[in-house]
Residue frames as qw, qx, qy, qz and C-alpha x, y, z in Angstrom:
[[0.617, -0.677, 0.301, 0.265, 17.19, 69.07, 87.51],
 [0.712, 0.114, 0.461, 0.518, 18.92, 67.79, 84.25],
 [0.313, 0.818, 0.300, 0.376, 17.72, 70.93, 82.40],
 [0.246, -0.965, 0.084, -0.022, 19.08, 73.23, 85.08],
 [0.697, -0.451, 0.397, 0.392, 22.42, 71.40, 85.27],
 [0.639, 0.295, 0.435, 0.562, 22.91, 71.42, 81.48],
 [0.131, 0.944, 0.181, 0.244, 21.88, 75.12, 81.30],
 [0.400, -0.862, 0.288, 0.117, 24.81, 75.86, 83.70],
 [0.654, 0.588, -0.475, 0.028, 27.12, 73.61, 81.53],
 [0.376, -0.550, 0.679, -0.309, 27.87, 71.32, 84.44],
 [0.502, 0.121, -0.850, -0.100, 28.63, 67.59, 84.41],
 [0.780, -0.501, -0.315, -0.204, 26.98, 65.27, 86.93],
 [0.733, -0.118, -0.366, 0.561, 30.38, 64.93, 88.59],
 [0.184, 0.294, -0.187, 0.919, 30.85, 68.75, 88.98],
 [0.462, -0.476, -0.154, -0.732, 27.35, 69.35, 90.25],
 [0.836, -0.387, -0.387, -0.045, 27.28, 66.41, 92.69],
 [0.640, 0.020, -0.344, 0.687, 30.70, 67.45, 94.02],
 [0.003, 0.356, -0.070, 0.932, 29.43, 71.03, 94.58],
 [0.617, -0.433, -0.127, -0.645, 26.32, 69.68, 96.35],
 [0.259, -0.424, 0.781, -0.377, 27.96, 67.11, 98.58],
 [0.867, 0.106, 0.358, -0.331, 26.47, 64.02, 96.92],
 [0.538, -0.156, 0.740, 0.372, 27.52, 61.30, 94.39],
 [0.290, 0.268, -0.516, -0.760, 27.15, 61.34, 90.58],
 [0.144, -0.153, -0.968, -0.135, 25.33, 58.09, 90.97],
 [0.033, 0.546, 0.675, -0.495, 22.70, 59.59, 93.36],
 [0.193, 0.504, -0.069, -0.839, 22.33, 62.73, 91.18],
 [0.232, 0.106, -0.773, -0.581, 21.75, 60.48, 88.06],
 [0.094, -0.368, -0.920, 0.098, 19.06, 58.58, 90.01],
 [0.096, 0.594, 0.374, -0.705, 17.42, 61.97, 90.87],
 [0.218, 0.405, -0.374, -0.805, 17.53, 63.20, 87.22],
 [0.291, -0.029, -0.850, -0.439, 16.05, 59.92, 85.85],
 [0.632, -0.343, -0.023, -0.694, 13.41, 59.78, 88.72],
 [0.753, -0.051, -0.652, 0.070, 14.75, 56.55, 90.27],
 [0.441, -0.287, -0.584, 0.618, 15.37, 58.43, 93.51],
 [0.146, -0.886, -0.320, -0.303, 13.31, 61.22, 95.23],
 [0.413, 0.365, -0.339, 0.762, 15.56, 63.86, 96.62],
 [0.362, -0.641, -0.561, 0.378, 15.08, 65.16, 100.16],
 [0.015, 0.985, 0.169, 0.029, 14.59, 68.94, 100.94],
 [0.463, -0.755, 0.282, 0.369, 18.18, 69.32, 102.13],
 [0.609, -0.015, 0.579, 0.542, 19.61, 67.90, 98.99],
 [0.319, 0.779, 0.441, 0.311, 17.44, 70.07, 96.79],
 [0.160, -0.984, -0.006, 0.080, 18.57, 73.12, 98.63],
 [0.554, -0.515, 0.458, 0.466, 22.28, 72.06, 98.35],
 [0.543, 0.275, 0.605, 0.513, 21.86, 71.40, 94.66],
 [0.147, 0.926, 0.318, 0.137, 20.06, 74.82, 94.23],
 [0.343, -0.870, 0.190, 0.300, 23.01, 76.52, 95.90],
 [0.579, -0.231, 0.581, 0.523, 25.52, 74.71, 93.67],
 [0.402, 0.517, 0.615, 0.439, 23.40, 75.80, 90.63],
 [0.132, -0.177, -0.083, 0.972, 23.23, 79.35, 91.81],
 [0.020, -0.562, -0.757, -0.332, 19.40, 79.34, 91.30],
 [0.164, -0.392, -0.009, -0.905, 17.30, 82.35, 91.75],
 [0.291, -0.007, 0.681, -0.672, 14.83, 82.55, 94.72],
 [0.731, 0.221, -0.009, -0.645, 11.85, 81.87, 92.43],
 [0.644, 0.323, -0.677, -0.150, 13.60, 78.84, 90.97],
 [0.093, 0.172, -0.884, 0.424, 14.37, 77.34, 94.39],
 [0.503, 0.103, 0.503, -0.695, 10.71, 77.61, 95.31],
 [0.747, 0.344, -0.271, -0.500, 9.70, 76.08, 92.04],
 [0.464, 0.333, -0.820, 0.049, 12.14, 73.20, 92.42],
 [0.146, -0.071, 0.807, -0.568, 10.96, 72.52, 95.98],
 [0.640, 0.216, 0.209, -0.707, 7.32, 72.61, 94.82],
 [0.698, 0.324, -0.542, -0.338, 7.96, 70.08, 92.02],
 [0.363, 0.174, -0.880, 0.252, 9.51, 67.75, 94.64],
 [0.561, -0.522, -0.613, -0.190, 6.45, 68.24, 96.95],
 [0.478, -0.310, -0.416, 0.709, 8.06, 70.56, 99.56],
 [0.069, -0.932, -0.295, 0.198, 7.01, 74.04, 100.89],
 [0.431, 0.800, -0.062, 0.414, 8.74, 77.08, 99.48],
 [0.692, -0.252, -0.271, 0.620, 11.94, 78.12, 101.11],
 [0.223, 0.052, 0.060, 0.971, 11.87, 81.82, 100.01],
 [0.172, 0.646, 0.522, -0.530, 9.19, 84.33, 100.91],
 [0.178, 0.272, 0.506, 0.799, 7.36, 86.19, 98.14],
 [0.069, 0.653, 0.485, -0.577, 5.38, 89.37, 98.76],
 [0.387, 0.801, 0.380, 0.254, 3.74, 91.85, 96.53],
 [0.454, 0.344, -0.073, 0.818, 5.76, 95.01, 95.67],
 [0.242, -0.619, -0.047, -0.745, 3.27, 97.12, 97.54],
 [0.769, -0.408, -0.481, 0.107, 3.52, 94.90, 100.73],
 [0.359, -0.914, 0.114, -0.149, 4.40, 96.68, 103.96],
 [0.832, -0.390, 0.266, 0.291, 7.27, 94.24, 104.61],
 [0.689, 0.282, 0.267, 0.612, 8.98, 95.56, 101.42],
 [0.030, 0.976, 0.207, 0.068, 8.40, 99.22, 102.14],
 [0.416, -0.781, 0.256, 0.389, 11.91, 100.06, 103.33],
 [0.529, -0.082, 0.635, 0.557, 13.37, 98.72, 100.12],
 [0.299, 0.730, 0.552, 0.272, 10.71, 100.25, 97.96],
 [0.149, -0.969, -0.107, 0.165, 11.52, 103.59, 99.71],
 [0.515, -0.508, 0.437, 0.535, 15.17, 103.14, 98.88],
 [0.467, 0.315, 0.646, 0.515, 14.34, 102.63, 95.21],
 [0.096, 0.906, 0.407, 0.074, 12.05, 105.69, 95.21],
 [0.337, -0.850, 0.117, 0.387, 14.89, 107.78, 96.71],
 [0.520, -0.184, 0.563, 0.616, 17.37, 106.60, 94.06],
 [0.333, 0.501, 0.628, 0.493, 14.92, 107.46, 91.27],
 [0.087, -0.953, -0.273, 0.095, 13.92, 110.75, 92.69],
 [0.409, -0.734, 0.278, 0.465, 17.59, 111.81, 93.08],
 [0.543, 0.038, 0.620, 0.565, 18.31, 110.70, 89.47],
 [0.321, 0.865, 0.383, 0.049, 15.92, 113.40, 87.98],
 [0.586, 0.453, 0.012, -0.671, 15.97, 114.99, 85.48],
 [0.256, 0.374, -0.816, -0.360, 17.34, 111.87, 83.81],
 [0.815, -0.127, -0.282, -0.490, 15.05, 108.83, 83.24],
 [0.008, 0.287, -0.905, 0.314, 14.98, 106.03, 85.74],
 [0.755, -0.165, -0.152, -0.616, 12.75, 103.18, 86.43],
 [0.332, -0.275, 0.874, -0.223, 12.39, 99.94, 88.42],
 [0.728, 0.138, -0.433, -0.513, 11.21, 96.76, 86.62],
 [0.815, -0.271, 0.470, -0.206, 10.53, 93.18, 87.62],
 [0.543, -0.280, 0.726, 0.315, 12.17, 90.11, 86.07],
 [0.514, 0.471, 0.673, 0.248, 10.00, 90.12, 82.90],
 [0.279, 0.192, 0.276, 0.900, 10.40, 93.91, 82.28],
 [0.181, -0.795, -0.541, -0.204, 7.09, 95.23, 83.79],
 [0.156, 0.440, -0.246, 0.849, 7.69, 98.87, 85.00],
 [0.468, -0.515, -0.685, 0.214, 6.90, 99.04, 88.64],
 [0.228, -0.827, -0.139, 0.494, 8.15, 102.61, 89.42],
 [0.553, 0.460, 0.232, 0.655, 9.31, 105.47, 87.34],
 [0.271, -0.506, -0.209, 0.792, 10.65, 108.97, 88.08],
 [0.298, 0.821, 0.170, -0.455, 9.65, 112.21, 86.45],
 [0.011, 0.602, -0.582, -0.547, 12.46, 112.13, 84.01],
 [0.189, 0.029, 0.945, 0.267, 11.25, 108.80, 82.64],
 [0.298, 0.656, 0.655, -0.227, 7.59, 109.84, 82.51],
 [0.168, 0.794, -0.077, -0.579, 8.58, 113.00, 80.64],
 [0.045, 0.526, -0.691, -0.493, 10.77, 111.28, 78.08],
 [0.230, 0.035, -0.925, -0.300, 8.98, 107.91, 77.52],
 [0.504, -0.042, 0.360, -0.784, 5.29, 108.26, 78.69],
 [0.817, 0.147, -0.298, -0.472, 3.98, 105.55, 76.42],
 [0.463, 0.275, -0.825, 0.173, 6.31, 102.96, 78.01],
 [0.224, -0.137, 0.675, -0.690, 4.41, 103.21, 81.21],
 [0.716, 0.181, 0.296, -0.606, 1.26, 101.94, 79.65],
 [0.722, 0.410, -0.489, -0.268, 2.71, 99.27, 77.44],
 [0.920, -0.329, 0.209, -0.044, 3.69, 95.71, 78.31],
 [0.422, -0.551, 0.622, 0.364, 7.21, 94.24, 77.88],
 [0.579, 0.298, 0.719, 0.242, 5.86, 92.18, 74.97],
 [0.333, 0.894, 0.301, -0.016, 4.57, 95.33, 73.34],
 [0.123, -0.893, 0.338, 0.272, 7.84, 97.17, 73.79],
 [0.568, -0.209, 0.707, 0.366, 9.69, 94.22, 72.18],
 [0.514, 0.555, 0.606, 0.246, 7.45, 94.54, 69.07],
 [0.134, 0.981, 0.102, -0.100, 7.86, 98.28, 69.01],
 [0.202, -0.859, 0.402, 0.245, 11.61, 98.36, 69.32],
 [0.518, -0.257, 0.764, 0.287, 12.95, 95.12, 67.64],
 [0.665, 0.574, 0.478, 0.008, 10.84, 95.26, 64.50],
 [0.440, -0.185, 0.371, 0.797, 13.25, 96.31, 61.70],
 [0.104, 0.494, 0.604, 0.617, 10.29, 97.57, 59.75],
 [0.251, -0.817, -0.499, 0.144, 9.01, 99.77, 62.54],
 [0.066, 0.960, 0.013, 0.271, 9.85, 103.27, 63.74],
 [0.697, -0.667, 0.125, 0.232, 12.59, 102.41, 66.09],
 [0.743, 0.078, 0.260, 0.612, 15.39, 102.29, 63.33],
 [0.249, 0.725, 0.225, 0.601, 14.39, 105.72, 62.29],
 [0.383, -0.879, -0.033, -0.282, 14.57, 107.13, 65.87],
 [0.695, -0.595, 0.356, 0.192, 17.82, 105.36, 67.07],
 [0.308, 0.795, -0.467, -0.234, 20.81, 106.11, 64.84],
 [0.146, 0.423, -0.894, 0.024, 22.69, 102.99, 65.90],
 [0.788, -0.128, 0.108, -0.592, 19.61, 100.85, 66.22],
 [0.886, 0.161, -0.430, -0.062, 21.06, 97.53, 64.99],
 [0.395, 0.335, -0.679, 0.521, 23.94, 97.78, 67.49],
 [0.363, -0.259, 0.486, -0.752, 21.61, 98.72, 70.36],
 [0.874, -0.036, -0.095, -0.475, 19.01, 95.91, 69.46],
 [0.809, 0.196, -0.541, 0.119, 21.67, 93.31, 69.38],
 [0.178, 0.334, -0.629, 0.679, 23.17, 94.58, 72.63],
 [0.583, -0.222, 0.248, -0.741, 19.78, 94.41, 74.30],
 [0.914, 0.054, -0.302, -0.267, 19.23, 90.88, 73.05],
 [0.564, 0.276, -0.664, 0.405, 22.63, 89.82, 74.54],
 [0.165, -0.291, 0.559, -0.759, 21.64, 91.35, 77.93],
 [0.787, -0.087, 0.114, -0.600, 18.23, 89.61, 77.93],
 [0.849, 0.170, -0.499, -0.030, 19.96, 86.25, 76.95],
 [0.322, 0.328, -0.683, 0.568, 22.35, 86.67, 79.91],
 [0.443, -0.248, 0.367, -0.779, 19.43, 87.46, 82.15],
 [0.876, 0.032, -0.209, -0.434, 17.61, 84.39, 80.92],
 [0.670, 0.271, -0.664, 0.192, 20.61, 82.17, 81.46],
 [0.088, 0.236, -0.684, 0.685, 20.43, 83.02, 85.23],
 [0.465, 0.094, 0.521, -0.710, 16.79, 82.12, 85.66],
 [0.094, 0.267, 0.910, 0.304, 13.88, 79.98, 84.31],
 [0.271, 0.477, 0.259, -0.795, 11.41, 82.63, 83.16],
 [0.474, 0.364, 0.756, 0.267, 9.10, 81.33, 80.54],
 [0.238, 0.906, 0.321, -0.140, 7.70, 84.76, 79.75],
 [0.095, -0.822, 0.396, 0.397, 11.22, 86.24, 79.27],
 [0.525, -0.131, 0.775, 0.327, 12.05, 83.22, 77.20],
 [0.458, 0.644, 0.607, 0.081, 9.22, 83.91, 74.83],
 [0.120, 0.971, 0.023, -0.208, 10.35, 87.51, 74.45],
 [0.312, -0.597, 0.613, 0.413, 13.94, 86.55, 73.78],
 [0.515, 0.161, 0.775, 0.329, 12.81, 84.26, 71.09],
 [0.309, 0.871, 0.378, -0.050, 10.65, 87.08, 69.55],
 [0.115, -0.875, 0.300, 0.362, 13.75, 89.36, 69.62],
 [0.426, -0.292, 0.754, 0.405, 15.80, 86.74, 67.82],
 [0.502, 0.512, 0.677, 0.167, 13.10, 86.32, 65.23],
 [0.189, 0.958, 0.120, -0.177, 13.05, 90.11, 64.49],
 [0.122, -0.855, 0.428, 0.267, 16.86, 90.30, 64.30],
 [0.850, -0.026, 0.492, 0.187, 17.55, 87.12, 62.32],
 [0.638, 0.548, 0.293, 0.455, 18.23, 89.14, 59.12],
 [0.076, -0.988, 0.059, -0.119, 19.65, 92.15, 60.88],
 [0.725, 0.320, -0.360, 0.492, 23.53, 92.22, 60.64],
 [0.570, -0.753, -0.113, 0.309, 25.28, 92.97, 63.93],
 [0.292, 0.912, -0.219, 0.186, 27.56, 95.97, 63.32],
 [0.844, 0.057, -0.296, 0.443, 31.21, 95.16, 63.86],
 [0.407, -0.889, -0.034, 0.207, 32.76, 96.82, 66.84],
 [0.630, 0.667, -0.111, 0.381, 35.56, 99.02, 65.70],
 [0.689, -0.222, -0.294, 0.624, 37.16, 99.90, 68.89],
 [0.172, 0.612, 0.069, 0.769, 38.54, 103.36, 69.07],
 [0.056, -0.277, 0.438, -0.854, 37.15, 105.57, 71.86],
 [0.669, -0.353, -0.392, -0.523, 34.07, 103.55, 72.50],
 [0.045, -0.300, 0.762, -0.572, 33.63, 102.69, 76.18],
 [0.344, 0.228, 0.803, -0.431, 29.96, 101.77, 76.80],
 [0.124, 0.403, 0.745, 0.518, 27.22, 101.00, 74.33],
 [0.050, 0.415, 0.289, -0.861, 25.35, 104.29, 73.94],
 [0.357, 0.622, 0.684, 0.135, 22.16, 104.68, 72.02],
 [0.092, -0.106, 0.177, 0.974, 22.07, 107.72, 69.70],
 [0.201, 0.625, 0.726, -0.205, 18.55, 109.03, 69.89],
 [0.087, 0.205, 0.377, 0.899, 17.12, 111.32, 67.11],
 [0.029, -0.685, -0.642, 0.343, 14.53, 113.58, 68.83],
 [0.234, 0.928, 0.183, -0.227, 13.33, 116.25, 66.50],
 [0.528, 0.771, -0.258, 0.245, 16.42, 118.10, 65.18],
 [0.347, -0.740, 0.537, -0.208, 18.51, 116.86, 68.22],
 [0.789, 0.270, -0.549, 0.055, 20.99, 114.07, 68.36],
 [0.545, -0.687, 0.302, -0.374, 21.16, 112.63, 71.87],
 [0.614, 0.278, -0.724, 0.147, 23.62, 110.19, 73.31],
 [0.639, -0.553, 0.253, -0.472, 22.93, 108.15, 76.49],
 [0.455, 0.201, -0.857, 0.136, 24.04, 105.08, 78.58],
 [0.739, -0.463, -0.145, -0.467, 22.35, 103.10, 81.17],
 [0.076, 0.351, -0.838, 0.412, 23.38, 101.43, 84.50],
 [0.707, -0.358, -0.499, -0.351, 21.46, 98.77, 86.44],
 [0.146, -0.412, 0.685, -0.583, 21.08, 98.29, 90.14],
 [0.750, -0.232, -0.548, -0.290, 19.74, 95.19, 91.98],
 [0.616, -0.603, 0.388, -0.327, 19.51, 93.75, 95.49],
 [0.438, 0.461, -0.771, -0.016, 22.38, 91.24, 95.20],
 [0.146, 0.102, -0.913, 0.368, 21.66, 89.47, 98.49],
 [0.605, -0.073, 0.112, -0.785, 17.88, 89.54, 98.50],
 [0.132, 0.006, 0.988, -0.076, 16.33, 86.23, 99.64],
 [0.471, 0.523, 0.489, -0.515, 12.63, 87.36, 99.04],
 [0.587, 0.343, 0.658, 0.325, 11.52, 86.54, 95.55],
 [0.253, 0.907, 0.333, 0.043, 10.16, 89.92, 94.47],
 [0.213, -0.916, 0.261, 0.220, 13.21, 91.99, 95.51],
 [0.622, -0.288, 0.610, 0.397, 15.61, 89.49, 94.07],
 [0.524, 0.464, 0.617, 0.361, 14.09, 90.05, 90.61],
 [0.063, 0.954, 0.208, -0.204, 13.93, 93.86, 90.67],
 [0.612, 0.083, 0.186, 0.764, 16.17, 95.87, 88.36],
 [0.007, 0.892, 0.194, -0.408, 16.57, 99.58, 88.55],
 [0.630, 0.362, 0.326, 0.604, 17.63, 101.15, 85.27],
 [0.157, -0.839, -0.062, 0.517, 19.19, 104.64, 85.30],
 [0.621, 0.606, 0.281, 0.410, 19.84, 106.53, 82.10],
 [0.348, -0.710, 0.059, 0.610, 22.59, 109.21, 81.92],
 [0.475, 0.873, -0.051, -0.097, 23.73, 111.66, 79.29],
 [0.854, -0.090, 0.148, 0.491, 27.05, 111.15, 77.68],
 [0.407, 0.269, 0.154, 0.859, 27.58, 114.73, 76.55],
 [0.042, -0.251, -0.319, 0.913, 26.68, 118.24, 77.42],
 [0.337, -0.037, -0.406, -0.849, 24.07, 118.60, 74.71],
 [0.548, -0.292, -0.760, -0.192, 22.15, 115.61, 76.00],
 [0.322, -0.328, -0.646, 0.610, 22.36, 116.80, 79.57],
 [0.134, 0.171, 0.046, -0.975, 20.84, 120.18, 78.63],
 [0.434, -0.157, -0.615, -0.640, 18.08, 118.52, 76.73],
 [0.482, -0.387, -0.778, 0.113, 16.93, 116.56, 79.84],
 [0.198, -0.293, -0.403, 0.844, 17.20, 119.62, 82.02],
 [0.250, 0.057, -0.228, -0.939, 15.07, 121.63, 79.56],
 [0.473, -0.234, -0.757, -0.385, 12.63, 118.81, 79.22],
 [0.353, -0.368, -0.715, 0.479, 12.17, 118.80, 83.09],
 [0.023, -0.229, -0.182, 0.956, 11.45, 122.51, 83.09],
 [0.358, -0.029, -0.471, -0.806, 8.61, 122.05, 80.52]]
């Protein structure tokens, strides 16, 4: 509880006030002098804005049953939501799109993604970290603004990690930081820049893309609450035509 509170940057007074208890009682909970009831744990979890998985973990540590359901992605009870994701990905063709879990495992991918990045479908998130973030690897040769993109992705994963307690993701973030410790972050120069756009060097072509993310903001079930749908778009006509031609081939 203390770890979760400090991660949010909250004092005992602020958290206890938000959870309808006293700083003294919260202090006793954090030091183990008092065992919290299920209701208090749920109020603290709400005040801490914990994820569905963390709520279940916290209840389990206190000896209580889980409060949030958790199903496999292929479970029939998730089918309507899976179908919605599939429809989004299908309609996004010919541009790449995929659905990932909280650690980055790819659960679904559309044809555009399979055409453009087939090896990503058979690699683990940890392997993709090693492939992309290694400054001595091939990624800096294939992404013109690699340093900017790598630091941007690290920022995003740090923000994701701040909102959950995912040990697997934490290890990957530490590995990203290790790779980038001697890589200078390019200084943002302003101008006409709007969104971070990777510049991809594919053969003799120079492609520019950007990505958006979708999620189930009000999902109470664990699996759905962690799913992120990444959709990649072209930023110029040349890149748009590249993906359209790739789809035809």
